[in-house]
C-alpha positions as CSV (number, residue, x, y, z in Angstrom):
1,M,-3.7,5.4,-33.1
2,K,-3.6,3.0,-30.2
3,L,-5.3,3.3,-27.0
4,L,-4.0,1.0,-24.1
5,I,-6.6,0.4,-21.2
6,L,-4.3,-0.7,-18.4
7,Y,-5.8,-1.4,-15.0
8,F,-5.7,-3.6,-11.8
9,S,-8.9,-5.5,-10.6
10,G,-9.2,-7.1,-7.4
11,T,-12.4,-8.8,-7.6
12,G,-14.0,-7.8,-10.8
13,N,-15.5,-4.3,-10.6
14,T,-12.4,-2.1,-12.5
15,D,-12.2,-5.1,-15.0
16,Y,-15.6,-4.6,-15.8
17,V,-15.8,-0.8,-16.1
18,A,-12.6,-1.2,-18.3
19,H,-14.4,-3.5,-20.8
20,Y,-17.5,-1.5,-20.5
21,L,-15.6,1.5,-21.7
22,A,-14.1,-0.3,-24.5
23,R,-17.3,-1.2,-25.7
24,Q,-18.3,2.4,-25.6
25,W,-15.3,3.3,-27.8
26,A,-15.6,0.2,-30.1
27,N,-17.2,2.5,-33.0
28,L,-14.2,5.1,-32.7
29,P,-11.1,4.5,-35.6
30,V,-8.9,3.6,-32.6
31,E,-7.3,0.2,-31.8
32,I,-8.0,-0.7,-28.3
33,E,-6.2,-3.0,-25.9
34,L,-7.1,-4.1,-22.4
35,R,-4.3,-5.1,-20.2
36,S,-4.1,-6.0,-16.3
37,V,-0.9,-4.7,-14.8
38,E,-0.7,-8.3,-13.6
39,Q,0.2,-9.5,-17.2
40,Q,3.1,-7.6,-18.2
41,P,6.3,-6.0,-16.4
42,A,5.6,-2.1,-16.0
43,E,9.0,-1.5,-17.8
44,A,7.7,-3.7,-21.0
45,V,4.5,-1.4,-21.4
46,T,5.7,1.0,-24.2
47,D,3.5,0.1,-27.3
48,F,0.4,2.7,-27.1
49,D,-0.2,6.5,-28.0
50,V,-2.9,7.2,-25.4
51,L,-3.0,5.7,-21.7
52,A,-5.9,4.8,-19.9
53,A,-5.0,3.9,-16.3
54,G,-7.8,2.1,-14.1
55,F,-7.9,1.1,-10.6
56,P,-10.1,0.6,-7.5
57,V,-9.8,3.4,-5.0
58,Y,-8.0,2.7,-1.8
59,A,-7.8,5.3,0.9
60,C,-8.9,8.1,-1.6
61,D,-5.9,7.1,-4.1
62,S,-4.7,4.2,-6.1
63,P,-3.3,1.3,-4.4
64,P,0.3,1.6,-3.5
65,F,1.4,-1.1,-5.7
66,V,-0.4,0.4,-9.0
67,Q,1.4,3.8,-8.1
68,D,4.8,1.9,-7.9
69,Y,3.7,0.4,-11.3
70,L,3.1,3.4,-12.8
71,D,6.2,5.2,-11.8
72,R,8.3,2.0,-13.2
73,M,6.6,2.7,-16.7
74,A,8.8,4.4,-19.5
75,P,8.1,8.0,-19.5
76,G,5.2,9.4,-21.1
77,E,7.4,11.6,-23.6
78,G,4.1,13.8,-24.3
79,R,1.5,11.0,-24.9
80,G,-1.9,11.6,-23.6
81,A,-3.3,9.8,-20.5
82,F,-6.5,9.6,-18.7
83,V,-7.4,8.1,-15.4
84,F,-10.7,6.1,-14.1
85,C,-11.2,4.5,-11.0
86,T,-14.1,2.5,-9.1
87,K,-15.5,3.5,-5.8
88,G,-17.7,2.2,-3.3
89,A,-18.1,5.4,-1.3
90,W,-15.7,8.1,-1.7
91,A,-13.1,8.4,-4.4
92,G,-11.7,11.9,-3.1
93,S,-8.9,13.5,-5.1
94,A,-7.7,10.0,-6.3
95,V,-8.5,11.0,-10.0
96,W,-6.5,14.3,-9.8
97,R,-3.7,12.8,-7.7
98,N,-3.0,10.1,-10.1
99,L,-3.3,12.5,-13.1
100,H,-0.4,14.5,-11.3
101,R,1.6,11.4,-11.1
102,L,1.4,10.7,-14.5
103,A,2.1,14.3,-15.6
104,E,5.2,14.2,-13.7
105,R,6.1,11.1,-15.8
106,G,5.9,13.3,-18.9
107,Y,2.3,12.4,-19.8
108,V,-0.3,14.9,-20.9
109,P,-3.3,14.8,-18.6
110,L,-6.5,14.3,-20.4
111,G,-8.9,14.0,-17.5
112,G,-10.7,11.1,-15.9
113,G,-13.6,10.2,-13.5
114,S,-14.7,7.9,-11.1
115,V,-17.7,5.1,-11.5
116,T,-19.6,3.9,-8.3
117,M,-19.5,0.0,-7.9
118,P,-20.2,-1.9,-5.0
119,G,-17.4,-1.7,-2.5
120,T,-16.2,-5.1,-2.1
121,D,-14.3,-4.8,1.3
122,G,-17.8,-3.9,2.7
123,L,-19.8,-6.4,1.1
124,A,-17.7,-9.2,2.8
125,L,-18.9,-8.1,6.0
126,I,-22.7,-8.1,5.6
127,P,-25.3,-11.1,5.5
128,K,-26.0,-12.6,2.4
129,N,-29.7,-11.8,2.4
130,S,-29.3,-8.2,3.6
131,R,-30.5,-5.2,1.7
132,M,-27.1,-4.0,0.6
133,A,-26.5,-7.4,-0.8
134,R,-29.6,-7.5,-2.8
135,M,-28.9,-3.8,-4.1
136,A,-25.3,-4.9,-5.4
137,L,-26.6,-8.0,-7.4
138,E,-29.6,-6.1,-8.7
139,K,-27.8,-3.0,-9.9
140,D,-28.4,-2.2,-13.6
141,Y,-24.8,-2.9,-15.0
142,D,-25.7,-2.4,-18.5
143,H,-26.3,1.4,-17.8
144,L,-23.5,2.9,-15.6
145,E,-24.1,6.5,-15.6
146,D,-20.7,7.6,-14.3
147,A,-19.2,5.3,-17.1
148,D,-21.2,6.8,-19.7
149,R,-20.3,10.3,-19.0
150,L,-16.7,9.5,-18.8
151,A,-17.0,7.5,-22.0
152,E,-18.7,10.5,-23.8
153,Q,-15.8,12.9,-22.5
154,M,-12.9,10.6,-23.5
155,A,-14.5,9.8,-27.0
156,N,-14.7,13.4,-28.0
157,V,-10.8,13.6,-27.1
158,L,-10.0,10.5,-28.7
159,S,-11.8,11.7,-31.9
160,G,-10.2,14.9,-31.7
161,L,-6.8,13.3,-31.5
162,V,-7.7,10.8,-34.7
163,A,-8.6,13.8,-36.6
164,G,-5.0,15.3,-36.0
165,Q,-5.5,17.8,-33.3
166,P,-2.3,17.9,-30.9
167,V,-2.6,16.3,-27.8
168,Q,-1.9,19.6,-25.9
169,A,-5.4,20.9,-27.3
170,F,-6.8,18.5,-24.8
171,R,-4.7,18.9,-21.6
172,Q,-6.7,18.9,-18.5
173,R,-5.6,21.9,-15.9
174,L,-4.6,20.3,-12.8
175,P,-5.0,21.9,-9.5
176,R,-2.0,23.9,-8.6
177,R,-1.9,23.3,-5.2
178,L,-2.7,19.6,-5.3
179,N,-1.8,18.1,-1.8
180,P,0.1,14.9,-2.5
181,N,-1.9,13.5,0.6
182,G,-5.3,14.7,-0.5
183,G,-7.3,17.4,1.3
184,L,-8.4,17.0,5.0
185,F,-11.4,14.5,4.4
186,D,-9.0,12.6,2.4
187,R,-6.4,12.5,4.9
188,V,-9.0,11.4,7.8
189,W,-10.3,8.7,5.4
190,A,-6.9,7.3,4.4
191,F,-6.1,7.3,8.3
192,L,-9.1,5.2,9.0
193,Y,-8.8,3.0,6.2
194,E,-5.3,2.2,6.9
195,S,-6.1,1.7,10.5
196,V,-8.7,-0.9,9.8
197,G,-6.2,-2.4,7.2
198,N,-3.3,-2.9,9.0
199,Y,-5.3,-4.7,11.6
200,A,-7.2,-6.8,8.9
201,R,-3.9,-7.8,7.4
202,T,-2.9,-9.8,10.7
203,R,-6.5,-11.6,10.6
204,F,-6.7,-13.6,7.4
205,W,-6.9,-17.2,8.0
206,A,-8.7,-20.3,6.4
207,D,-11.6,-22.3,8.3
208,E,-12.4,-25.8,8.1
209,R,-14.2,-25.6,4.9
210,C,-10.9,-25.0,3.3
211,T,-10.1,-28.1,0.8
212,G,-6.4,-27.0,0.1
213,C,-7.0,-26.5,-3.7
214,G,-4.5,-23.4,-3.5
215,L,-6.7,-21.3,-5.8
216,C,-6.1,-18.2,-3.4
217,A,-2.2,-18.9,-3.7
218,R,-2.5,-18.8,-7.3
219,L,-4.6,-15.9,-7.8
220,C,-3.1,-13.7,-5.0
221,P,-1.5,-10.3,-6.9
222,A,0.8,-9.8,-3.7
223,N,2.0,-13.5,-4.0
224,N,1.1,-13.3,0.0
225,I,-0.4,-16.7,0.2
226,E,1.7,-19.9,0.7
227,L,0.3,-23.2,0.7
228,R,1.9,-25.5,3.5
229,E,0.7,-29.0,3.7
230,G,-2.4,-28.3,2.0
231,H,-3.2,-25.0,4.0
232,P,-2.6,-21.5,3.2
233,H,-0.6,-19.5,5.0
234,F,-0.7,-15.6,5.0
235,A,2.4,-13.4,4.8
236,D,2.8,-9.6,5.5
237,D,2.4,-8.2,2.1
238,C,-1.4,-8.1,1.5
239,F,-2.6,-5.5,-0.9
240,L,-6.2,-5.9,1.0
241,C,-7.8,-6.7,-2.6
242,M,-10.1,-8.9,-1.1
243,R,-9.7,-11.2,-4.3
244,C,-8.8,-14.4,-1.9
245,I,-11.9,-13.8,0.2
246,H,-14.4,-13.4,-2.8
247,A,-12.8,-15.9,-5.0
248,C,-12.5,-19.0,-2.5
249,P,-14.9,-21.7,-4.0
250,Q,-15.6,-23.0,-0.3
251,E,-15.9,-19.5,1.1
252,A,-13.2,-20.6,3.6
253,I,-11.0,-17.7,3.8
254,Q,-11.9,-15.2,6.5
255,I,-10.7,-12.0,8.3
256,G,-11.3,-12.8,11.9
257,K,-14.9,-14.2,12.3
258,I,-16.5,-11.1,10.9
259,T,-16.7,-12.4,7.2
260,V,-17.8,-16.2,8.5
261,N,-20.9,-16.9,6.2
262,K,-21.1,-13.7,4.9
263,F,-21.7,-12.3,1.3
264,R,-19.3,-13.0,-1.6
265,W,-18.7,-11.1,-4.7
266,H,-18.0,-12.7,-8.0
267,G,-17.9,-9.5,-10.1
268,P,-21.1,-7.4,-11.5
269,R,-22.1,-10.3,-13.8
270,G,-21.2,-13.0,-11.1
271,D,-18.5,-14.5,-13.8
272,F,-15.3,-12.9,-12.9
273,K,-12.6,-15.1,-13.2
274,P,-9.3,-13.5,-11.7
275,L,-6.8,-16.0,-12.9
276,R,-7.3,-15.1,-16.4
277,L,-5.5,-11.9,-15.2
278,R,-2.7,-13.6,-13.7
279,P,0.8,-14.4,-15.1
280,R,2.6,-17.7,-14.1
281,P,4.5,-17.1,-11.0
282,E,8.0,-16.5,-12.5
283,E,6.4,-13.9,-14.7
284,S,4.7,-11.8,-12.0
285,S,4.7,-8.0,-12.8
286,L,3.9,-6.8,-9.3
287,H,6.2,-6.3,-6.4
288,V,6.0,-5.0,-2.8
289,N,8.5,-2.4,-1.7
290,N,9.4,-3.5,1.7
């Protein structure tokens, strides 16, 4: 049996959790493959028996481009699927909403959960020596209770499937009246997130520390950054993944003035390398619906 852990990670948290879960399941008699949605077109993702879809929470849901990616994948045809997400504050009904989407695509929902990690949108706004920055750096990433519970839950399911039990035996009942836009708190949170996000998208720029290395353009999952005369220019299709801000080696990319000389995040281990998740430009698997 083959388990595909398919995920998007902007600044390293979901990438870390995906690998964390894979390590927890290493002793199971299951072939495990980890793959970023940036590495392969959705239509080509077919070779698996069980899907684990992972993403960072954006406005109490998966990022819109991840939703689009899942919609473009081949129908589930009765294969099992579970969902995991990383959140800085509130996940809302993100897990349920994406299990529901996958169920509508013919997958059998097997459950899921959220894992609390540092919110990298907020981290870019705080001083480097702040208490919140220290907490993010000093967190014990070897023992993630949320991820451990999820790993145990899914290990029981995977073990049952390997033993020959039908996938329907593990079907997770979904809320009957699940609002596609989430509950009231979800909608309020999403409104605030989108309001701030729409403003932030217009405020990206690179300060005088920019060396024109072009790393930001190469690692942008939205292909939203173009280098012109050695200087980055930002278009209107930003995913707000915060990757360019945190990954810039000179800390030159800003949102207005509020991120200048503030904290930068490089993943739980400080070693997240987003370029390893990126295809060559002509092979980009993500696109934006305008």
